[in-house]
C-alpha positions in Angstrom: 0.2 -0.1 0.1 1.3 3.3 -1.0 1.9 6.0 1.7 -0.3 9.1 1.5 0.9 12.8 1.9 1.0 13.3 5.5 -0.6 16.9 5.2 -3.7 15.8 3.6 -6.2 13.3 4.8 -8.4 11.8 2.4 -11.8 11.0 3.9 -13.1 8.8 1.3 -10.0 6.4 2.0 -10.8 6.6 5.9 -14.5 5.8 4.8 -13.2 2.8 2.9 -11.0 1.6 5.8 -14.0 2.2 8.5 -16.3 0.3 6.4 -14.2 -2.5 5.6 -14.3 -3.3 9.5 -17.7 -2.8 9.2 -17.7 0.3 11.2 -17.6 -1.6 14.4 -16.2 0.0 17.4 -14.6 -3.2 18.3 -12.6 -3.1 15.3 -10.8 0.4 16.1 -7.4 -1.0 16.8 -7.4 -2.7 13.5 -8.9 0.5 11.7 -6.1 2.4 13.8 -3.5 -0.1 12.4 -4.7 0.2 9.2 -4.7 4.0 9.1 -1.0 4.1 10.4 -0.2 1.7 7.4 -1.6 4.2 5.0 0.0 7.5 6.5 3.0 6.1 8.6 1.5 7.6 11.7 -2.0 8.8 13.0 -2.9 12.1 11.9 -4.8 14.2 14.3 -7.4 15.0 11.6 -7.9 11.2 11.0 -8.8 10.5 14.6 -11.1 13.4 15.1 -12.9 12.2 11.7 -12.7 8.5 13.1 -14.3 9.4 16.3 -17.0 11.6 14.7 -17.8 8.8 11.9 -18.2 5.8 14.2 -21.2 5.2 16.3 -20.5 4.9 19.8 -17.1 6.5 19.7 -15.7 10.1 20.3 -12.7 11.6 19.0 -11.8 11.8 22.6 -12.0 7.9 22.9 -10.2 7.3 19.6 -7.3 9.6 20.8 -7.1 7.5 23.8 -7.1 4.3 22.2 -4.1 6.0 19.5 -2.0 6.7 22.6 -2.3 4.1 25.2 -0.9 1.7 22.6 2.9 2.0 22.1 2.5 0.6 18.4 0.9 3.6 17.4 2.5 6.9 16.2 1.0 10.6 16.3 4.1 11.8 14.3 5.2 10.8 11.1 7.4 7.6 10.7 10.0 7.1 7.8 9.8 4.1 5.7 12.3 2.1 7.5 11.3 2.1 11.5 14.7 1.4 13.2 14.3 0.1 16.9 17.3 -0.2 19.1 16.8 -2.1 22.3 18.5 -0.5 25.3 17.7 -3.0 27.9 20.1 -4.4 30.3 21.7 -7.3 28.3 21.9 -5.0 25.1 23.3 -2.1 27.2 26.0 -4.3 28.6 26.9 -5.6 25.3 27.1 -2.6 23.5 23.8 -0.8 22.3 24.8 2.9 22.8 27.7 2.8 20.7 25.3 1.0 17.8 22.8 3.7 18.4 25.1 6.8 18.0 26.7 4.8 15.0 23.0 5.1 13.3 22.5 8.7 14.5 25.7 9.7 13.0 25.0 7.7 9.6 21.6 9.2 9.3 22.6 12.6 10.5 20.3 12.4 13.4 20.6 15.3 15.6 20.0 15.3 19.3 15.9 14.9 19.7 15.4 14.3 16.0 13.9 10.9 15.5 13.2 11.0 11.7 15.6 11.7 8.9 14.6 14.7 6.8 13.7 12.9 3.6 11.3 10.6 5.9 13.1 7.5 5.0 14.3 6.5 8.4 12.9 6.8 12.1 14.9 5.9 15.1 13.6 4.8 18.3 15.2 3.1 21.5 12.9 0.5 23.3 13.4 -1.1 26.5 13.3 -4.8 25.4 13.0 -6.3 22.2 12.6 -9.9 23.8 15.9 -11.3 22.2 18.6 -10.8 25.3 20.7 -13.9 24.0 21.1 -11.9 20.9 22.1 -8.6 22.2 22.7 -6.1 21.0 19.5 -6.4 18.9 18.1 -3.7 16.2 15.0 -4.6 14.5 14.1 -2.6 11.4 10.8 -3.2 10.0 10.5 -6.4 12.0 13.6 -7.6 10.8 15.8 -8.8 13.6 19.6 -8.0 13.4 21.3 -9.8 16.2 24.9 -9.1 18.0 25.1 -5.5 16.2 28.2 -3.5 16.3 28.9 0.2 15.0 30.6 -1.2 12.0 27.7 -3.9 11.1 24.8 -1.5 11.3 26.7 0.9 9.0 26.5 -1.9 6.5 22.8 -2.4 7.0 22.2 1.2 6.8 24.5 1.5 3.7 22.5 -1.4 1.9 19.1 0.0 2.6 20.1 3.4 1.2 21.7 1.7 -2.0 18.0 0.0 -2.4 16.3 3.4 -2.3 18.5 4.8 -5.0 
C-alpha cells in the first residue's frame, strides 16, 4: 500500500477503511493500524474524523486508544522504522555505540527521530525480547542480532542503496 501525503487526509480513504471493518467500534484497533499503514502515523485529523464517523465512539476515545498503545504514533514515521534495544543485556553488550553509529550515519541530531527525507525513523525500546542476541536492532520487523557499530553501518548503507 502506498503512503499518503501526511499533510492531506483523504476522508474517502478513511471511510473505506472504516467500512472494511463494518464500522464496528470493536474493530477500532484494526482500523487505526490500517490508517497508520496508509499515513505512517495517525494524523490528528484522522483520529477526529474516525471518532465522529463511528457510532458509539468520540474523538477523545479514539485519541485515548491511539495514545495508549505503543504501536501507534502521532508523529510521522520513516519508511524504515529502526528500533534499538537499550535494555540491560543490550546496553551491557554495546547498544549505545550502535545507537550512536545509527544517529551519525543518518545525520540525526539530538532529539530528531526521523530523517529529513522521511526515509528512516529511530527509537530506543526497553526490550525486544531477544536478550541472547544482544545487542539487537529491529528494522521493519527484521531482527539484526549482535550488532556492532560497523555492522549497522553496512545494514544502513544497503538500505540506502536500495532506495537509489
